[in-house]
C-alpha positions in Angstrom: -38.5 3.8 7.8 -40.6 2.3 10.9 -41.4 -1.9 10.4 -43.9 -3.2 8.6 -46.6 -4.3 10.9 -43.3 -5.8 13.2 -41.7 -7.0 10.7 -38.4 -5.5 10.0 -36.9 -8.1 6.9 -37.4 -5.8 4.2 -36.0 -2.7 5.2 -33.1 -4.0 6.7 -32.5 -6.4 3.5 -32.9 -3.0 2.0 -30.5 -0.8 4.3 -28.1 -4.0 3.8 -27.8 -4.3 0.1 -27.3 0.0 0.1 -24.6 -0.3 2.2 -23.2 -3.8 0.2 -23.5 -1.2 -3.0 -21.8 1.7 -1.4 -19.4 -1.0 -0.5 -18.3 -1.8 -4.0 -18.2 1.3 -5.4 -15.9 2.5 -3.3 -14.2 -0.9 -3.0 -14.0 -3.1 -6.3 -15.7 -0.1 -8.8 -13.0 2.3 -8.0 -10.2 -0.8 -8.8 -12.3 -1.4 -12.3 -12.4 2.2 -12.9 -8.6 2.5 -12.2 -8.3 -0.7 -14.4 -10.2 0.8 -17.1 -7.2 4.1 -17.1 -4.7 1.4 -18.4 -6.7 -1.0 -20.0 -5.8 0.2 -24.1 -2.1 0.4 -23.0 -1.4 -3.3 -23.4 -3.3 -6.7 -23.8 -2.6 -7.9 -20.2 -4.3 -4.7 -19.0 -7.1 -4.8 -21.2 -7.8 -8.1 -19.8 -7.0 -7.2 -16.2 -9.6 -4.6 -16.6 -12.5 -6.9 -18.7 -11.8 -9.5 -15.8 -12.2 -7.1 -12.4 -15.2 -6.0 -14.1 -16.5 -9.0 -14.9 -16.1 -10.4 -11.3 -17.6 -7.0 -9.9 -20.4 -7.5 -12.0 -21.0 -10.8 -11.2 -20.6 -9.7 -7.3 -23.4 -6.9 -7.9 -25.8 -9.3 -9.2 -25.3 -11.7 -6.5 -26.4 -9.0 -3.9 -28.8 -8.1 -6.3 -30.8 -11.6 -6.5 -30.6 -12.0 -2.6 -32.3 -8.7 -2.6 -35.2 -9.6 -5.0 -35.5 -12.9 -2.7 -36.9 -11.1 0.2 -38.7 -9.3 -1.8 -40.6 -12.2 -3.1 -40.3 -13.3 0.6 -41.7 -10.1 1.7 -45.0 -10.1 -1.3 -45.9 -13.7 -0.8 -46.2 -13.3 3.0 -48.1 -10.5 2.6 -50.4 -11.1 -0.6 -48.5 -8.7 -2.5 -49.0 -9.5 -6.5 -46.0 -7.7 -7.7 -45.7 -6.3 -11.6 -43.8 -8.1 -14.2 -41.4 -4.8 -14.3 -39.0 -5.7 -11.4 -38.0 -9.6 -12.1 -38.3 -8.8 -16.0 -35.2 -5.8 -15.3 -33.3 -8.5 -13.2 -34.2 -11.1 -15.5 -32.4 -8.8 -18.4 -29.8 -7.8 -16.4 -28.2 -11.1 -16.3 -28.6 -12.0 -20.1 -26.7 -8.6 -20.5 -24.0 -9.8 -18.6 -24.0 -13.5 -20.4 -23.7 -11.7 -24.0 -21.1 -8.8 -22.5 -19.0 -11.7 -21.2 -19.3 -13.5 -24.3 -18.3 -10.6 -26.9 -15.3 -9.4 -24.3 -14.0 -12.9 -24.9 -13.6 -12.5 -28.6 -12.7 -8.9 -28.2 -9.9 -9.7 -26.4 -8.6 -11.6 -29.2 -9.3 -8.9 -31.5 -8.0 -6.4 -29.3 -4.7 -8.7 -29.2 -3.6 -7.6 -33.1 -5.2 -4.3 -33.4 -3.1 -2.7 -30.2 -0.4 -4.6 -32.1 -1.6 -2.4 -35.0 -1.4 0.9 -33.4 2.3 0.2 -32.4 3.1 -0.5 -35.7 1.8 2.7 -37.1 3.4 5.0 -34.9 7.1 2.6 -35.5 6.7 3.9 -39.2 6.0 7.6 -38.1 8.8 7.9 -36.0 11.1 5.7 -38.6 11.8 3.1 -35.7 13.4 0.3 -37.5 13.9 -1.6 -33.8 10.8 -1.3 -33.1 8.7 -1.7 -36.1 10.1 -5.5 -36.3 9.6 -6.4 -32.5 5.6 -5.1 -33.3 6.0 -7.5 -36.5 6.9 -10.1 -34.3 4.3 -9.7 -31.6 1.5 -9.0 -34.3 2.6 -12.1 -35.5 2.2 -14.1 -32.4 -1.3 -12.2 -31.9 -2.8 -13.5 -35.2 -1.6 -17.0 -34.7 -2.2 -16.9 -31.1 -6.0 -15.8 -32.6 -6.1 -18.6 -34.9 -5.9 -21.4 -32.1 -8.0 -19.0 -29.7 -11.2 -18.4 -32.5 -11.5 -21.9 -32.9 -12.8 -22.8 -29.4 -15.6 -20.4 -29.7 -19.1 -21.3 -30.8 -21.8 -19.2 -32.1 -23.7 -17.3 -29.2 -27.9 -18.7 -30.1 -26.9 -19.9 -33.5 -25.1 -16.1 -34.1 -21.7 -16.8 -35.8 -21.1 -13.1 -36.5 -18.8 -12.0 -33.4 -16.8 -15.3 -34.7 -16.7 -14.4 -38.5 -15.8 -10.7 -37.5 -13.1 -12.0 -35.3 -11.5 -14.7 -37.8 -11.9 -11.2 -40.4 -9.3 -9.2 -38.2 -7.4 -12.0 -37.7 -6.6 -12.4 -41.3 -6.2 -8.6 -41.3 -3.7 -9.1 -38.8 -1.7 -11.9 -40.7 -1.7 -9.9 -44.2 0.0 -6.8 -42.6 2.6 -9.3 -41.3 3.7 -11.3 -43.7 2.9 -9.2 -47.0 2.4 -5.7 -46.0 5.1 -4.4 -43.1 7.7 -6.9 -45.0 8.0 -4.8 -47.9 8.3 -1.6 -45.6 11.5 -3.7 -43.7 12.7 -3.4 -47.3 12.7 -0.2 -47.3 14.5 1.1 -44.5 17.2 -1.9 -45.5 17.2 -0.3 -48.8 17.7 2.9 -47.5 19.9 2.1 -45.0 22.4 0.2 -47.5 22.3 3.1 -49.7 23.0 5.8 -47.2 26.2 3.1 -46.7 27.0 2.9 -50.1 26.6 6.5 -50.8 28.9 7.2 -48.0 31.5 5.2 -48.8 31.2 6.4 -52.8 31.0 10.0 -51.8 34.5 9.6 -50.1 36.4 8.8 -52.8 37.9 11.0 -55.0 36.7 11.1 -58.4 40.2 9.2 -59.3 39.7 6.4 -57.0 36.4 5.3 -57.7 36.3 1.8 -59.8 33.7 0.6 -62.1 32.5 -1.8 -59.7 32.1 1.2 -57.0 30.0 2.6 -59.2 27.7 -0.4 -60.5 27.3 -0.6 -56.2 26.2 2.6 -56.2 23.7 2.0 -59.3 22.3 -0.6 -58.0 21.9 1.0 -53.8 20.2 3.9 -55.9 17.7 1.6 -58.2 17.1 -0.4 -55.0 16.3 2.0 -53.1 14.4 4.4 -55.5 12.2 1.2 -56.4 11.6 0.4 -52.2 10.3 4.3 -52.0 7.1 3.5 -54.5 6.5 -0.1 -52.8 6.9 2.0 -49.5 4.0 5.2 -50.2 1.9 2.0 -51.7 1.9 -0.5 -48.5 1.6 2.5 -46.5 -1.9 3.9 -48.2 -2.7 -0.1 -48.2 -2.0 -0.7 -44.6 -3.9 2.3 -43.4 -6.8 1.4 -45.5 -6.5 -1.8 -44.4 -6.5 -1.1 -40.7 -9.3 1.7 -41.0 -12.0 -0.9 -42.8 -10.3 -4.0 -39.8 -12.0 -1.4 -37.3 -14.9 -0.3 -39.0 -16.4 -4.4 -40.1 -15.3 -5.3 -36.4 -17.2 -2.5 -34.7 -20.3 -2.7 -37.1 -20.4 -6.8 -36.3 -20.5 -5.5 -32.3 -22.7 -2.7 -32.5 -25.1 -5.5 -34.5 -24.4 -8.1 -31.9 -25.2 -6.1 -28.6 -28.2 -4.6 -30.7 -29.6 -7.8 -31.2 -28.9 -9.6 -27.9 -29.2 -6.9 -25.1 -32.9 -7.1 -24.2 -34.5 -4.0 -24.2 
């Protein structure tokens, strides 16, 4: 495009803006896309992804502000009245960035525990007691950290819904770590103990078996059978609690964003 009455400032500013946008797409946003692939695998990966996205969005917003300033200058110098739509869209984008920044801060607290929920279910499905113990410890750390972190987050424009939803999630993680999952561990301990007692019992001939052997076997069998019933009931509770937690959180997020993201 040619200069406007000899003035090339707006044209060149737009060219610079587009070149800057292309540079960001190939640089910062390409890195965000790469981090997104890894985000669901760990808390630190998710935090790195959200932080990178926030920084990229902030940087791009600054470039938008600069081009809008040039447009305003050009309009003022040439007696042009700008429609409300342009400035309103820019303002709405800024508000949206603030809303997402707030929700992402709380999401990370939720995600830390939700991730452990997934690992725990996987460990139970694979009957991996060592991995289960590891992630119960991690879940315990997650809910304790969450209790401290959520205290420092206030309502957004008097809307406390995400904070309350996150507190419900933290309570869920605490219940999992302190009530439900210890019952699962007891099942595995009872199963291991019964298998050892049974192997020792079966290795003896009938004449070698003592009353103590019989008592120990009966105790181990009774403990194991009771733990099986508790295990089956607890698995149903765990699965139901996880689904309920995911739903209440997602419902809260959907409502929050619908309320605060400008149309």
